[in-house]
N, CA, C and O of each residue as an XYZ file, in Angstrom:
1020
protein
N     106.134     98.276    238.499
C     104.989     97.844    239.285
C     103.722     98.009    238.744
O     103.431     99.175    238.477
N     102.764     97.031    238.475
C     101.577     97.336    237.904
C     100.610     98.003    239.040
O     100.396     97.482    240.135
N     100.123     99.108    238.643
C      99.405     99.811    239.745
C      97.906     99.264    239.828
O      97.306     98.993    238.788
N      97.321     99.109    241.059
C      95.810     98.715    240.867
C      95.042     99.800    240.244
O      95.367    100.987    240.232
N      94.132     99.345    239.796
C      92.962    100.199    239.292
C      92.477    100.983    240.036
O      92.098    100.580    241.136
N      92.329    102.385    239.668
C      91.994    103.421    240.402
C      90.500    103.198    241.404
O      90.279    103.461    242.586
N      89.579    102.547    240.239
C      88.232    102.251    241.036
C      88.236    101.250    242.266
O      87.396    101.191    243.164
N      89.351    100.494    242.104
C      89.278     99.278    243.260
C      90.017     99.890    244.484
O      89.810     99.555    245.650
N      90.946    100.871    244.051
C      91.913    101.512    245.315
C      90.814    102.533    246.167
O      90.862    102.587    247.396
N      89.944    103.236    245.469
C      89.331    104.372    246.195
C      87.827    103.985    246.636
O      87.214    104.742    247.389
N      87.274    102.856    246.180
C      85.905    102.376    246.476
C      85.783    102.461    248.132
O      86.731    101.927    248.710
N      85.060    102.878    248.738
C      84.869    102.896    250.054
C      83.955    101.594    250.459
O      82.957    101.188    249.864
N      84.554    101.067    251.604
C      83.782    100.020    252.118
C      82.091    100.149    252.546
O      81.264     99.242    252.443
N      81.877    101.360    252.983
C      80.564    101.535    253.336
C      80.081    102.978    252.808
O      80.865    103.917    252.947
N      79.045    103.159    252.312
C      78.459    104.451    252.025
C      76.960    104.331    252.431
O      76.375    103.292    252.736
N      76.380    105.767    252.370
C      74.818    105.648    252.466
C      74.252    105.277    251.169
O      74.761    105.489    250.069
N      72.889    104.567    251.483
C      72.333    104.272    250.222
C      72.119    105.338    249.409
O      71.702    106.391    249.894
N      72.360    105.220    248.145
C      72.172    106.474    247.482
C      70.735    106.636    246.711
O      70.376    107.638    246.092
N      70.060    105.533    246.874
C      68.473    105.768    246.183
C      67.691    104.788    247.458
O      68.268    103.903    248.091
N      66.526    105.124    247.599
C      65.696    104.675    248.593
C      65.556    103.024    248.043
O      65.841    102.747    246.878
N      65.125    102.062    248.937
C      65.043    100.755    248.806
C      63.669    100.813    248.242
O      62.998    101.830    248.420
N      63.124     99.639    247.468
C      61.942     99.404    246.883
C      60.571     99.623    247.816
O      59.511    100.205    247.586
N      61.151     98.790    249.133
C      59.942     98.990    250.238
C      60.135     99.782    251.337
O      59.552     99.601    252.406
N      61.135    100.879    251.063
C      61.036    101.924    252.048
C      62.035    101.502    253.195
O      62.288    102.379    254.021
N      62.609    100.322    253.344
C      63.373     99.924    254.505
C      64.706    100.662    254.308
O      65.064    101.103    253.216
N      65.581    100.787    255.710
C      66.686    101.355    255.882
C      67.823    100.316    255.229
O      67.552     99.143    254.972
N      69.061    100.884    255.013
C      69.969     99.623    254.436
C      70.322     98.738    255.252
O      70.988     97.780    254.859
N      69.925     98.882    256.656
C      70.376     97.745    257.525
C      69.004     96.870    258.311
O      68.996     96.051    259.230
N      68.101     97.364    257.628
C      66.914     96.700    257.984
C      66.431     95.340    257.448
O      66.474     95.192    256.227
N      65.966     94.307    258.229
C      65.403     93.111    257.606
C      64.067     93.601    257.189
O      63.481     94.611    257.577
N      63.589     92.469    256.098
C      62.195     92.474    255.558
C      61.357     92.031    256.741
O      61.970     91.439    257.629
N      59.862     92.250    256.920
C      59.032     91.509    257.870
C      59.320     90.181    257.933
O      59.540     89.513    256.923
N      59.340     89.683    259.198
C      59.567     88.285    259.519
C      58.187     87.581    260.411
O      57.518     88.230    261.215
N      57.995     86.425    260.137
C      57.044     85.635    260.815
C      57.101     84.149    260.575
O      57.063     83.614    259.467
N      57.176     83.681    261.476
C      57.321     81.977    261.730
C      55.770     81.443    262.316
O      55.242     81.704    263.397
N      55.332     80.718    261.336
C      54.073     79.814    261.967
C      54.355     78.423    262.079
O      54.409     77.731    261.063
N      54.551     77.920    263.275
C      55.079     76.535    263.638
C      53.882     75.630    263.537
O      52.768     76.115    263.738
N      54.047     74.076    263.178
C      52.874     73.122    263.243
C      51.963     73.297    262.132
O      50.773     73.013    262.266
N      52.477     73.785    260.944
C      51.411     73.915    259.791
C      50.925     72.713    259.211
O      49.787     72.588    258.758
N      52.006     71.620    259.233
C      51.910     70.413    258.539
C      51.553     69.326    259.777
O      52.512     68.947    260.449
N      50.511     68.925    260.033
C      50.195     68.191    261.454
C      51.074     66.916    261.359
O      51.630     66.442    262.349
N      51.177     66.352    260.033
C      51.519     64.924    259.928
C      52.983     64.999    260.175
O      53.512     63.939    260.510
N      53.706     66.009    260.077
C      54.936     65.947    259.996
C      55.480     66.118    261.544
O      54.833     66.753    262.377
N      56.718     65.493    261.833
C      57.482     65.728    263.238
C      57.683     67.242    263.505
O      57.544     67.589    264.679
N      57.952     68.083    262.700
C      58.358     69.458    262.803
C      57.902     70.104    261.540
O      58.114     69.519    260.478
N      57.283     71.279    261.556
C      57.181     72.247    260.445
C      57.017     73.643    260.808
O      56.509     74.066    261.846
N      57.518     74.343    259.807
C      57.324     75.657    259.988
C      57.115     76.349    258.545
O      57.658     75.907    257.532
N      56.225     77.545    258.556
C      55.886     78.333    257.361
C      56.528     79.604    257.638
O      56.003     80.335    258.478
N      57.748     80.024    256.965
C      58.394     81.246    257.220
C      57.996     82.182    256.282
O      57.785     81.829    255.121
N      57.834     83.616    256.726
C      57.712     84.521    255.883
C      58.615     85.702    256.054
O      58.684     86.336    257.107
N      59.412     86.013    254.809
C      60.291     87.131    255.171
C      59.943     88.072    253.746
O      60.116     87.688    252.590
N      59.429     89.352    254.165
C      58.880     89.945    253.246
C      57.548     89.090    252.583
O      56.569     88.586    253.134
N      57.987     89.165    251.068
C      56.795     88.390    250.379
C      57.360     87.038    249.979
O      56.672     86.231    249.353
N      58.629     86.789    250.346
C      59.092     85.224    250.295
C      58.358     84.430    251.416
O      58.267     84.747    252.602
N      57.836     83.294    250.771
C      57.125     82.333    251.641
C      57.772     80.928    251.253
O      57.896     80.435    250.132
N      58.154     80.419    252.504
C      58.762     78.780    252.222
C      58.129     78.058    253.303
O      57.908     78.647    254.361
N      57.745     76.576    253.114
C      57.027     75.762    253.671
C      58.049     74.659    254.178
O      58.297     73.740    253.397
N      58.673     74.676    255.445
C      59.578     73.890    255.741
C      59.001     72.562    256.697
O      58.367     72.706    257.742
N      59.327     71.420    256.162
C      58.593     70.325    256.906
C      60.004     69.223    257.325
O      60.990     68.988    256.626
N      59.706     68.744    258.555
C      60.938     67.813    259.167
C      60.234     66.555    259.215
O      59.137     66.468    259.767
N      60.867     65.475    258.608
C      60.213     64.153    258.783
C      61.605     63.317    259.298
O      62.747     63.559    258.908
N      61.165     62.159    260.382
C      62.212     61.523    261.129
C      61.872     60.166    260.400
O      60.758     59.650    260.303
N      63.198     59.651    259.859
C      63.074     58.256    259.652
C      64.014     57.668    260.340
O      65.139     58.164    260.399
N      63.674     56.436    261.012
C      64.318     55.405    261.801
C      65.605     54.588    260.875
O      65.788     53.386    261.069
N      66.145     55.074    260.236
C      67.286     54.605    259.370
C      68.195     55.638    258.830
O      67.981     56.844    258.959
N      69.221     55.128    258.218
C      70.177     56.143    257.942
C      70.770     55.646    256.433
O      70.474     54.571    255.910
N      71.571     56.552    255.915
C      72.061     56.189    254.300
C      72.859     54.906    254.587
O      73.301     54.695    255.717
N      73.022     54.158    253.698
C      73.811     52.955    253.823
C      75.482     53.039    254.029
O      76.141     52.087    254.447
N      76.007     54.246    253.689
C      77.250     54.424    254.029
C      77.345     54.875    255.815
O      78.431     54.974    256.387
N      76.100     55.093    256.463
C      76.371     55.249    258.057
C      75.924     54.386    258.513
O      75.834     54.575    259.726
N      75.437     53.159    258.129
C      74.816     52.162    258.716
C      76.017     51.566    259.619
O      77.129     51.340    259.141
N      75.686     51.335    260.961
C      76.615     50.701    261.972
C      77.452     51.828    262.473
O      78.249     51.458    263.336
N      77.495     52.930    262.220
C      78.433     53.987    262.906
C      77.931     54.923    263.896
O      78.450     55.993    264.214
N      76.734     54.342    264.405
C      76.157     54.878    265.715
C      76.229     56.552    265.543
O      76.672     57.318    266.400
N      75.716     56.915    264.297
C      75.341     58.218    264.221
C      74.221     58.389    263.418
O      73.920     57.590    262.531
N      73.518     59.503    263.714
C      72.184     60.052    262.587
C      72.990     60.768    261.314
O      74.182     60.766    261.004
N      71.783     61.395    260.700
C      72.098     62.107    259.392
C      70.860     63.356    259.321
O      69.703     63.105    259.659
N      71.225     64.508    258.910
C      70.178     65.601    258.754
C      70.483     65.972    257.395
O      71.668     66.120    257.096
N      69.600     66.141    256.545
C      69.722     66.237    255.187
C      68.576     67.245    254.555
O      67.838     67.671    255.444
N      68.285     67.677    253.374
C      67.361     68.680    252.904
C      67.187     68.300    251.549
O      68.023     67.730    250.847
N      65.814     68.725    251.166
C      65.403     68.900    249.805
C      64.742     70.283    249.738
O      64.180     70.819    250.692
N      64.901     70.931    248.211
C      64.483     72.180    248.033
C      63.870     72.394    246.739
O      64.436     72.047    245.703
N      62.651     72.991    246.759
C      62.050     73.143    245.531
C      61.419     74.264    245.434
O      61.308     74.872    246.499
N      60.928     74.787    244.435
C      60.038     76.127    244.005
C      58.731     75.624    243.355
O      58.770     75.150    242.220
N      57.716     75.702    243.961
C      56.313     75.407    243.337
C      56.035     76.215    242.137
O      56.418     77.382    242.062
N      55.445     75.687    241.289
C      55.313     76.160    239.883
C      54.826     77.550    239.818
O      55.202     78.156    238.814
N      54.080     78.207    240.644
C      53.683     79.408    240.544
C      54.216     80.346    241.724
O      53.693     81.411    242.052
N      55.223     79.829    242.240
C      56.018     80.685    243.233
C      56.650     81.829    242.599
O      57.046     82.786    243.264
N      56.767     81.758    241.238
C      57.455     83.189    240.766
C      56.254     83.640    239.704
O      55.199     83.022    239.562
N      56.630     84.825    239.000
C      55.705     85.769    238.151
C      55.169     84.830    237.039
O      54.024     85.042    236.638
N      55.969     83.697    236.442
C      55.536     82.845    235.582
C      55.772     81.582    235.823
O      56.647     81.258    236.627
N      54.980     80.621    235.119
C      54.972     79.083    235.834
C      56.422     78.738    235.452
O      57.054     79.098    234.459
N      56.790     77.969    236.460
C      58.133     77.092    236.359
C      57.709     75.613    236.221
O      56.777     75.263    236.945
N      58.218     74.755    235.454
C      57.945     73.503    235.118
C      58.521     72.746    236.568
O      59.533     73.064    237.192
N      57.642     71.753    236.862
C      58.199     71.116    238.170
C      59.366     70.132    237.599
O      60.074     69.666    238.491
N      59.629     69.809    236.528
C      60.835     69.278    236.001
C      62.165     70.014    236.291
O      63.178     69.350    236.511
N      62.190     71.178    236.296
C      63.092     72.125    236.137
C      63.625     72.020    237.776
O      64.838     72.173    237.918
N      62.971     71.820    238.784
C      63.144     71.757    240.041
C      64.379     70.885    240.523
O      65.021     71.117    241.548
N      64.561     70.098    239.850
C      65.600     68.882    240.205
C      66.967     69.246    239.854
O      67.869     68.476    240.185
N      67.304     70.596    239.067
C      68.349     70.924    238.723
C      69.858     71.336    239.521
O      70.023     71.042    240.705
N      70.628     71.854    238.934
C      71.771     72.236    239.740
C      71.523     73.351    240.905
O      72.157     73.299    241.959
N      70.679     74.233    240.672
C      70.443     75.113    241.539
C      69.752     74.598    242.510
O      70.186     74.955    243.606
N      68.650     73.747    242.570
C      68.010     73.245    243.509
C      69.029     72.320    244.341
O      68.904     72.422    245.561
N      69.887     71.551    243.939
C      70.646     70.968    244.573
C      71.704     71.656    245.329
O      71.996     71.180    246.426
N      72.279     72.628    244.941
C      73.275     73.542    245.562
C      72.407     74.072    246.561
O      73.066     74.218    247.590
N      71.200     74.430    246.720
C      70.686     75.070    247.791
C      70.146     73.980    248.755
O      69.951     74.323    249.921
N      69.891     72.731    248.396
C      69.524     71.793    249.431
C      70.622     71.361    250.021
O      70.528     70.987    251.190
N      71.716     71.322    249.446
C      73.159     70.954    250.053
C      73.582     71.800    251.258
O      74.003     71.397    252.343
N      73.340     73.331    250.754
C      73.877     74.186    251.738
C      72.612     74.301    252.861
O      72.961     74.684    253.978
N      71.464     74.063    252.704
C      70.533     73.723    254.022
C      71.067     72.907    254.826
O      71.323     73.217    255.990
N      71.386     71.384    254.158
C      71.763     70.217    254.977
C      72.809     70.758    255.685
O      72.625     70.875    256.897
N      74.213     71.235    255.079
C      75.204     71.681    255.740
C      75.087     72.592    256.887
O      75.790     72.492    257.893
N      74.134     73.526    256.700
C      73.868     74.386    257.989
C      73.255     73.824    259.092
O      73.380     74.283    260.228
N      72.539     72.764    258.783
C      71.963     72.160    260.037
C      72.571     71.217    260.718
O      72.371     71.028    261.918
N      73.543     70.398    259.847
C      74.383     69.623    260.568
C      75.680     70.267    261.430
O      76.350     69.725    262.309
N      75.788     71.615    260.863
C      76.978     72.240    261.750
C      76.314     72.431    263.155
O      77.027     72.660    264.132
N      75.183     72.356    263.246
C      74.621     72.575    264.656
C      73.897     71.382    265.469
O      73.209     71.428    266.489
N      74.260     70.391    264.727
C      73.730     69.018    265.393
C      74.692     68.001    265.601
O      75.439     67.564    264.725
N      74.656     67.635    266.785
C      75.507     66.482    267.182
C      75.010     65.026    266.601
O      74.224     64.336    267.249
N      75.398     64.719    265.650
C      74.938     63.664    264.774
C      74.973     62.043    265.696
O      74.263     61.081    265.405
N      75.875     62.081    266.711
C      76.001     60.985    267.434
C      74.589     60.982    268.496
O      73.861     60.002    268.652
N      74.436     62.122    269.067
C      73.583     62.212    269.952
C      72.129     62.077    269.130
O      71.115     61.764    269.756
N      72.094     62.315    267.797
C      70.721     61.994    267.105
C      70.291     60.302    267.061
O      69.154     59.860    266.898
N      71.532     59.531    267.252
C      71.333     58.129    266.920
C      71.071     57.852    265.554
O      71.118     58.724    264.686
N      70.765     56.526    265.317
C      70.877     56.024    263.965
C      69.638     56.337    263.023
O      69.140     55.472    262.302
N      69.198     57.605    263.086
C      67.957     58.074    262.382
C      68.591     59.037    261.533
O      69.737     59.471    261.652
N      67.476     59.423    260.397
C      67.362     60.598    259.627
C      66.395     61.433    259.695
O      65.205     61.132    259.603
N      66.918     62.719    259.889
C      65.947     63.971    259.843
C      65.929     64.502    258.435
O      67.001     64.886    257.966
N      64.721     64.574    257.629
C      64.922     65.106    256.430
C      64.177     66.266    256.364
O      63.082     66.176    256.919
N      64.482     67.509    255.768
C      63.822     68.643    255.701
C      63.429     68.986    254.322
O      64.215     69.102    253.381
N      62.161     69.138    254.278
C      61.622     69.672    252.768
C      61.476     71.040    252.853
O      60.823     71.455    253.810
N      61.969     71.899    252.012
C      61.900     73.163    251.805
C      61.070     73.573    250.325
O      61.439     73.545    249.150
N      60.028     73.888    250.857
C      59.000     74.039    249.345
C      58.780     75.838    249.260
O      58.179     76.444    250.147
N      59.294     76.423    248.216
C      58.784     77.778    248.258
C      57.654     77.851    247.501
O      57.602     77.464    246.334
N      56.393     78.515    248.343
C      55.278     78.965    247.984
C      55.340     80.122    246.951
O      54.766     80.171    245.862
N      56.245     81.142    247.584
C      56.167     82.377    246.780
C      57.694     82.887    246.712
O      58.357     82.821    247.747
N      58.128     83.265    245.836
C      59.431     83.677    245.789
C      59.627     85.362    245.344
O      59.292     85.843    244.262
N      60.181     86.001    246.346
C      60.647     87.353    246.163
C      62.293     87.469    246.596
O      62.623     88.508    247.168
N      63.034     86.735    246.416
C      64.478     87.002    246.527
C      64.499     86.387    248.093
O      63.589     86.422    248.922
N      65.944     85.770    248.222
C      66.190     85.186    249.474
C      65.733     83.974    249.841
O      65.862     83.590    251.003
N      65.099     83.168    248.820
C      64.683     81.884    249.162
C      65.436     80.837    249.876
O      64.902     79.992    250.595
N      66.775     80.937    249.632
C      67.686     79.891    250.272
C      67.983     80.252    251.527
O      68.131     79.356    252.358
N      68.113     81.465    251.867
C      68.489     82.066    253.166
C      67.067     81.942    254.007
O      67.276     81.730    255.202
N      65.874     82.015    253.700
C      64.794     81.850    254.234
C      64.512     80.229    254.624
O      63.893     79.876    255.628
N      65.021     79.440    253.750
C      64.870     77.823    253.932
C      65.890     77.587    254.955
O      65.606     76.694    255.753
N      66.881     78.110    255.098
C      67.904     77.616    256.160
C      67.292     78.169    257.529
O      67.433     77.456    258.523
N      66.609     79.413    257.656
C      66.320     79.990    258.859
C      64.994     79.130    259.394
O      64.911     78.780    260.571
N      64.056     78.855    258.492
C      62.857     78.052    258.506
C      63.266     76.623    258.954
O      62.784     76.074    259.945
N      64.217     76.056    258.120
C      64.460     74.664    258.163
C      64.843     74.304    259.625
O      64.575     73.235    260.172
N      65.545     75.405    260.210
C      65.970     75.147    261.806
C      64.786     75.034    262.645
O      64.687     74.094    263.434
N      63.939     75.862    262.543
C      62.609     75.852    263.316
C      61.896     74.331    263.196
O      61.574     73.686    264.194
N      61.724     73.920    261.986
C      61.284     72.611    261.677
C      62.063     71.600    262.262
O      61.497     70.618    262.742
N      63.535     71.730    262.293
C      64.169     70.569    262.935
C      64.140     70.790    264.336
O      64.228     69.775    265.027
N      64.031     71.963    264.958
C      64.180     72.045    266.446
C      62.496     71.387    267.085
O      62.260     70.905    268.193
N      61.709     71.564    266.113
C      60.175     71.056    266.733
C      60.306     69.557    266.443
O      59.650     68.814    267.173
N      61.010     69.042    265.545
C      61.022     67.552    265.246
C      61.895     67.021    266.341
O      61.282     66.302    267.131
N      63.053     67.174    266.568
C      63.692     67.067    268.004
C      63.013     67.096    269.339
O      63.289     66.317    270.251
N      62.076     68.074    269.400
C      61.152     68.125    270.461
C      59.956     66.911    270.420
O      59.571     66.346    271.443
N      59.586     66.697    269.446
C      58.950     65.642    269.209
C      59.516     64.103    269.606
O      58.856     63.239    270.184
N      60.705     64.005    269.213
C      61.451     62.925    269.616
C      61.880     62.800    271.216
O      62.139     61.766    271.832
N      61.876     63.936    271.618
C      62.430     64.103    273.095
C      61.051     63.816    273.747
O      61.083     62.967    274.638
N      59.889     64.351    273.474
C      58.811     63.909    274.015
C      58.083     62.313    273.858
O      57.060     61.950    274.441
N      58.698     61.708    273.156
C      58.109     60.601    272.566
C      59.091     59.650    273.209
O      58.804     58.454    273.199
N      60.243     60.059    273.778
C      61.333     58.946    274.625
C      62.226     58.505    273.333
O      62.864     57.459    273.443
N      62.293     59.110    272.334
C      63.257     58.478    271.181
C      64.485     59.116    271.523
O      65.480     58.616    270.999
N      64.668     60.127    272.296
C      66.042     60.702    272.556
C      66.115     60.998    274.074
O      65.093     61.252    274.713
N      67.202     60.964    274.572
C      67.440     61.262    276.194
C      67.839     62.590    276.231
O      67.693     63.216    277.280
N      68.393     63.197    275.105
C      68.811     64.638    275.247
C      68.894     65.217    274.036
O      69.179     64.448    273.118
N      68.685     66.656    273.692
C      68.546     67.097    272.263
C      70.082     67.075    271.888
O      71.036     67.286    272.637
N      70.083     66.750    270.469
C      71.377     66.687    269.799
C      71.625     68.328    269.251
O      72.719     68.579    268.746
N      70.786     69.222    269.342
C      71.049     70.667    268.914
C      72.076     71.341    269.765
O      71.869     71.422    270.976
N      73.175     71.835    269.233
C      74.088     72.594    269.973
C      73.947     73.744    270.005
O      74.399     74.359    270.971
N      73.270     74.432    268.959
C      73.201     75.788    268.770
C      72.301     76.243    267.851
O      72.039     75.346    267.049
N      71.585     77.487    267.581
C      70.916     78.035    266.289
C      71.604     78.262    265.177
O      72.827     78.381    265.106
N      70.679     78.337    264.125
C      71.677     78.693    262.848
C      70.504     79.558    262.021
O      69.304     79.291    262.075
N      71.005     80.483    261.361
C      70.003     81.038    260.480
C      70.891     81.785    259.179
O      72.122     81.802    259.165
N      70.274     82.221    258.406
C      71.020     82.937    257.258
C      70.275     84.113    256.667
O      69.064     84.261    256.831
N      71.171     85.097    255.851
C      70.363     86.336    255.407
C      71.469     86.718    254.234
O      72.669     86.465    254.347
N      70.963     87.268    253.270
C      71.610     87.973    252.087
C      72.028     89.330    252.572
O      71.436     89.947    253.457
N      73.174     89.781    251.880
C      73.534     91.204    252.111
C      74.202     91.422    250.678
O      74.704     90.486    250.057
N      74.168     92.723    250.207
C      74.692     92.887    248.860
C      75.282     94.545    248.860
O      75.197     95.358    249.780
N      75.852     94.711    247.607
C      75.913     96.099    247.106
C      75.061     96.523    246.075
O      75.208     96.141    244.914
N      74.187     97.284    246.434
C      73.170     98.164    245.328
C      73.474     99.433    245.116
O      73.414    100.228    246.053
N      73.774     99.753    244.107
C      74.223    101.297    243.693
C      75.533    101.560    244.500
O      75.818    102.709    244.839
N      76.324    100.507    244.806
C      77.570    100.707    245.624
C      77.320    100.926    247.203
O      78.236    101.222    247.970
N      76.148    100.770    247.555
C      75.895    100.669    248.918
C      75.718     99.369    249.550
O      75.345     98.471    248.795
N      75.926     99.047    250.905
C      75.638     97.759    251.266
C      74.321     97.664    251.893
O      73.994     98.541    252.694
N      73.577     96.760    251.638
C      72.224     96.634    252.121
C      72.001     95.185    252.624
O      72.696     94.243    252.242
N      70.935     95.069    253.550
C      70.661     93.829    254.027
C      69.464     93.393    253.506
O      68.596     94.195    253.165
N      69.277     91.706    253.372
C      68.208     91.154    253.155
C      67.370     91.625    251.732
O      66.289     92.207    251.635
N      68.206     91.189    250.782
C      67.716     91.772    249.305
C      66.366     91.335    249.023
O      66.064     90.262    249.546
N      65.497     91.898    248.335
C      64.510     91.346    248.119
C      64.754     91.228    246.404
O      65.733     91.750    245.870
N      63.756     90.496    245.669
C      63.874     90.252    244.217
C      64.509     91.435    243.475
O      65.552     91.300    242.835
N      63.878     92.551    243.574
C      64.180     93.678    242.742
C      65.644     94.138    242.925
O      66.352     94.384    241.949
N      66.104     94.252    244.258
C      67.412     94.426    244.489
C      68.520     93.392    244.066
O      69.609     93.652    243.555
N      68.004     92.171    244.390
C      68.894     91.156    243.920
C      69.214     90.919    242.588
O      70.282     90.403    242.260
N      68.165     91.340    241.626
C      68.257     91.098    240.103
C      69.293     92.159    239.619
O      69.948     92.006    238.588
N      69.380     93.100    240.328
C      70.080     94.499    239.801
C      71.276     94.767    240.639
O      71.894     95.787    240.334
N      71.809     93.948    241.800
C      72.769     94.533    242.553
C      74.220     94.283    242.107
O      74.445     93.511    241.175
N      75.062     94.829    242.662
C      76.586     95.100    241.947
C      77.206     93.691    242.867
O      78.218     93.168    242.401
N      76.752     93.234    243.840
C      77.496     92.145    244.711
C      76.475     91.720    245.391
O      75.733     92.508    245.978
N      76.280     90.289    245.407
C      75.199     89.412    246.057
C      75.909     88.549    246.989
O      76.806     87.832    246.546
N      75.615     88.532    248.224
C      76.101     87.726    249.189
C      75.023     86.702    250.090
O      73.921     87.111    250.455
N      75.411     85.627    250.318
C      74.587     84.863    251.250
C      75.313     84.391    252.498
O      76.323     83.736    252.239
N      75.049     84.563    253.799
C      75.669     84.305    254.717
C      75.098     83.211    255.817
O      74.016     83.432    256.360
N      75.669     82.320    256.049
C      75.038     81.597    257.207
C      75.926     81.411    258.563
O      77.061     80.936    258.510
N      75.346     81.804    259.718
C      76.097     81.723    260.761
C      75.308     81.081    262.066
O      74.082     80.999    261.986
N      75.870     80.693    263.080
C      75.206     80.226    264.237
C      74.884     81.267    265.428
O      75.459     82.354    265.488
N      73.949     80.865    266.343
C      73.822     81.787    267.512
C      75.032     82.268    268.075
O      75.060     83.458    268.389
N      76.161     81.478    268.284
C      77.329     81.717    268.779
C      78.409     82.643    268.015
O      79.475     83.030    268.492
N      77.958     82.886    266.865
C      78.626     83.633    265.843
C      79.885     83.026    264.973
O      80.810     83.652    264.456
N      79.643     81.684    264.974
C      80.559     80.837    263.970
C      79.962     80.976    262.688
O      78.751     81.103    262.504
N      81.031     80.944    261.613
C      80.528     81.186    260.332
C      80.342     79.468    259.755
O      81.048     78.498    260.033
N      79.259     79.539    258.967
C      79.119     78.398    258.357
C      79.249     78.136    256.925
O      79.662     77.103    256.399
N      78.814     79.286    256.327
C      79.184     79.065    254.902
C      79.088     80.915    254.562
O      78.267     81.596    255.178
N      80.065     81.557    253.489
C      79.725     82.625    252.888
C      79.767     82.446    251.348
O      80.723     81.809    250.905
N      79.018     82.839    250.642
C      78.584     82.816    249.295
C      78.623     84.251    248.925
O      77.669     84.923    249.320
N      79.534     84.837    248.252
C      79.524     86.131    247.739
C      79.973     86.037    245.949
O      80.825     85.295    245.461
N      79.160     86.964    245.280
C      79.458     86.835    243.956
C      79.436     88.257    243.499
O      78.512     88.945    243.931
N      80.445     88.898    242.566
C      80.500     89.901    242.061
C      79.629     89.889    240.858
O      80.087     89.142    239.993
N      78.409     90.535    240.492
C      77.716     90.563    239.528
C      78.237     91.370    238.428
O      77.837     91.113    237.293
N      79.254     92.510    238.654
C      79.624     93.249    237.596
C      80.944     93.515    237.992
O      81.804     92.674    237.729
N      81.339     94.877    238.771
C      82.643     94.997    239.036
C      83.077     94.335    240.229
O      82.272     94.314    241.160
N      84.177     93.800    240.379
C      84.639     93.010    241.523
C      84.675     94.066    242.828
O      84.969     95.261    242.808
N      84.268     93.213    243.997
C      84.383     94.028    245.299
C      85.586     93.932    245.871
O      86.452     93.202    245.390
N      85.777     94.646    246.947
C      86.886     94.837    247.740
C      87.000     94.065    249.059
O      85.971     93.911    249.716
N      88.102     93.591    249.482
C      88.001     92.791    250.710
C      87.332     93.625    252.019
O      86.762     93.077    252.962
N      87.534     95.090    251.855
C      86.797     95.787    252.815
C      85.377     95.852    252.624
O      84.600     95.938    253.575
N      84.984     95.811    251.326
C      83.523     95.670    251.162
C      82.934     94.370    251.677
O      81.797     94.286    252.141
N      83.709     93.456    251.574
C      83.184     91.945    251.917
C      82.979     91.835    253.328
O      82.099     91.191    253.899
N      84.137     92.724    253.965
C      84.161     92.500    255.467
C      82.940     93.223    255.835
O      82.359     92.809    256.838
N      82.370     94.372    255.121
C      81.232     95.192    255.627
C      80.069     94.334    255.224
O      79.107     94.294    255.991
N      80.051     93.783    254.335
C      78.741     92.782    254.101
C      78.607     91.827    254.968
O      77.464     91.568    255.345
N      79.635     91.135    255.452
C      79.449     90.061    256.387
C      79.255     90.631    257.749
O      78.560     89.984    258.533
N      79.781     91.760    258.130
C      79.329     92.423    259.358
C      77.784     92.770    259.214
O      77.020     92.530    260.150
N      77.422     93.229    258.258
C      75.819     93.637    258.166
C      74.975     92.189    258.322
O      73.893     92.151    258.908
N      75.541     91.120    257.783
C      74.693     89.922    257.789
C      74.689     89.446    259.310
O      73.713     89.059    259.952
N      75.906     89.556    259.702
C      76.127     89.105    261.211
C      74.881     89.703    262.203
O      74.246     89.066    263.043
N      74.734     91.206    261.814
C      73.844     91.703    262.609
C      72.352     91.230    262.304
O      71.569     91.041    263.234
N      72.018     91.061    261.097
C      70.723     90.604    260.530
C      70.690     89.299    261.122
O      69.659     89.184    261.785
N      71.492     88.144    261.154
C      71.331     87.003    261.612
C      71.130     86.758    263.144
O      70.537     85.791    263.623
N      71.702     87.761    263.825
C      71.426     87.971    265.249
C      70.104     88.373    265.439
O      69.527     87.873    266.404
N      69.510     89.139    264.761
C      68.091     89.478    264.798
C      67.273     88.273    264.559
O      66.369     87.909    265.310
N      67.642     87.658    263.452
C      66.883     86.277    262.891
C      66.688     85.235    264.031
O      65.631     84.707    264.378
N      67.969     85.048    264.552
C      67.773     84.099    265.829
C      66.988     84.341    266.690
O      66.124     83.562    267.093
N      67.246     85.769    267.191
C      66.197     86.254    268.269
C      64.802     85.803    268.084
O      64.071     85.227    268.891
N      64.522     86.253    266.608
C      63.145     85.809    266.341
C      62.762     84.520    266.160
O      61.567     84.254    266.292
N      63.701     83.487    265.825
C      63.474     81.961    266.157
C      63.094     81.519    267.468
O      62.164     80.737    267.661
N      63.933     82.102    268.523
C      63.855     81.773    269.891
C      62.474     82.528    270.365
O      61.854     82.104    271.340
N      62.100     83.489    269.736
C      60.635     84.120    270.261
C      59.569     83.084    269.805
O      58.656     82.622    270.488
N      59.889     82.803    268.443
C      58.658     81.821    267.708
C      58.611     80.284    268.508
O      57.680     79.478    268.487
N      59.819     80.172    269.154
C      59.761     78.589    269.830
C      59.572     78.670    271.309
O      59.590     77.695    272.060
N      59.363     80.097    271.718
C      59.114     80.277    273.217
C      60.293     80.152    273.926
O      60.272     79.580    275.017
N      61.413     80.642    273.429
C      62.602     80.350    274.084
C      63.278     81.700    274.470
O      64.318     81.746    275.127
N      62.653     82.724    274.042
C      63.391     84.273    274.656
C      63.070     84.565    275.881
O      63.507     85.589    276.406
């Protein structure tokens, strides 16, 4: 029988952080968080989310039409677009590069996350499109986009309710996202760019307020991770998402 490599059999699921984090946080601590609502006056819903030094502007636009393949099906659609402004990073990124595979992957993730908590039949034959524009990137732009996009969507639904366009809210739950990873062999929550660029394992987790899992994206950057380590990272992310949803509710005046 082929024996498992010793490194995999003996690596623990959780250990204390071997080195301090760049910003002095504990392994289980989120970055500083702030949401400012209503920052785009013309949009039906908008939110500027700050996660540490990462900044993402999320705007929600309501259109009284649906994609052609949904016409006549008595349901709506929620979708998203994602991009990074040229100087959101340390060196200028050309605008033309913002339509590539990475941007498409992230905007599909955002759309799936929002649709997971939206009753599309109750939305009616209309589309809510969320634009997530990264103003400043320091890791976690996709997870910050999901968390901020929900706040923008919630406010767009509020606009429709106040205007009589909807008899009831189509939102069934809250949704948020956060990263977790193995840095120096230790599980840590909400990686910044320095940690993300040097981690052993990077994981992005999207969950609802009731604890349902929407998506888990986990990648070993070097040595493979174990199932026990994966479980530890998901549990850490679950804790962080619960905190983020509490912060969403506070920002929306629902706590």
